[in-house]
C-alpha positions, 0 to 999 in steps of 0.5 A: 562117346565118339563125336560125329561130324556132318559133312554137307555137299558143296555147290559145284559153282561157288563151293558154298555148303548145301544145307538142308534148308536150302533150295538146291538141286542135284543131278548127274553130270549131263555128259558123263554121269560119273559125278553128282552136280550140286547147285545152290539156289543163288547159282541157279538164279544167277545162271552161274556156270559149273564144270564137271570135275570128272570130264570138264563139261561146262553147263549153265 
């Protein structure tokens, strides 16, 4: 029997894994729309910056 591994997305700001019980958001990069930006609840509340890995756009 093969073992399946679950890979959670990571917060674009702090790199914390986004688990199903977290109140996180995801949205396409507002500049290029090529990358999905993930934000954990903590980074959203603290208004931490994120940077799009595709185009370098920075947002709050």
